[in-house]
C-alpha atoms as one frame of an Amber mdcrd trajectory, in Angstrom:
protein
  44.535  62.486  62.628  44.350  59.986  65.528  47.204  57.917  64.089  50.452
  58.855  63.162  51.274  58.238  59.342  53.390  55.496  60.127  50.803  53.567
  62.099  48.619  53.798  59.145  50.919  52.689  56.772  51.720  49.880  59.005
  47.886  49.028  59.584  47.292  49.112  55.765  50.172  47.052  55.108  49.010
  44.461  57.605  45.310  44.565  56.470  46.478  44.008  52.780  48.434  41.172
  53.595  45.658  39.498  55.578  43.123  40.511  52.610  45.653  38.510  50.247
  45.951  35.585  52.162  42.188  35.124  52.530  40.970  32.495  49.983  37.541
  34.198  50.007  38.927  37.359  49.014  39.875  38.153  45.609  42.184  41.290
  45.070  42.809  42.883  41.610  45.888  44.836  42.922  49.173  43.835  44.427
  49.823  44.205  47.803  51.893  47.557  47.587  48.969  49.184  45.867  46.108
  47.660  48.005  47.910  48.939  51.205  48.210  52.518  49.564  44.677  52.468
  48.656  43.775  51.093  51.960  46.095  53.976  53.841  44.143  56.751  51.564
  40.778  55.294  52.827  42.082  55.351  56.318  43.344  58.901  56.048  39.936
  60.192  54.503  37.989  58.732  57.304  40.222  60.012  59.754  39.676  63.393
  58.496  35.841  63.032  58.366  36.029  62.277  61.921  38.113  65.241  62.875
  35.805  67.240  60.873  32.800  65.678  63.197  34.363  66.385  66.213  35.258
  70.293  65.059  31.406  70.522  64.293  30.392  68.897  67.838  32.666  71.633
  69.497  31.039  74.283  67.256  27.642  73.018  68.343  28.583  73.214  71.840
  30.066  76.651  71.857  26.601  77.666  70.065  24.765  76.687  73.163  27.107
  77.565  75.785  25.233  79.892  77.869  22.188  77.500  77.482  24.154  74.546
  78.784  25.801  76.521  81.714  22.390  78.190  82.653  21.037  74.605  82.869
  23.656  73.322  84.591  23.762  70.213  81.841  26.407  67.591  81.402  28.656
  68.622  78.537  30.077  65.303  78.131  26.787  63.755  77.619  25.839  66.604
  75.369  28.858  65.816  73.378  28.279  62.474  72.982  24.628  62.646  71.886
  25.677  65.546  69.506  28.357  63.611  67.696  25.952  60.358  67.348  23.410
  62.558  65.651  25.772  64.305  63.314  27.533  61.015  62.538  24.133  59.716
  61.814  23.047  62.423  59.494  26.317  62.103  57.694  26.330  58.447  57.223
  29.267  57.675  59.585  29.947  54.746  61.351  31.588  55.353  64.590
């Protein structure tokens, strides 16, 4: 996870408060429940992103010899693979 649990809780609380203050948004749960649910969604999304990054590294390792032999830019490949896998998985980065 890229953010600490404390930071996730803080951001979820801020977002919940902001949503409840917005007159165009109707919430059915109280602030605490909404903040807990938002934090849970954030955690799940961070885990999906971590899984994506692991799969990118696995892919790079699979093709390491070819990458080295052709003197390819690893960072550029990492970015391209990440975008492609994210697209295939329906992730928005």
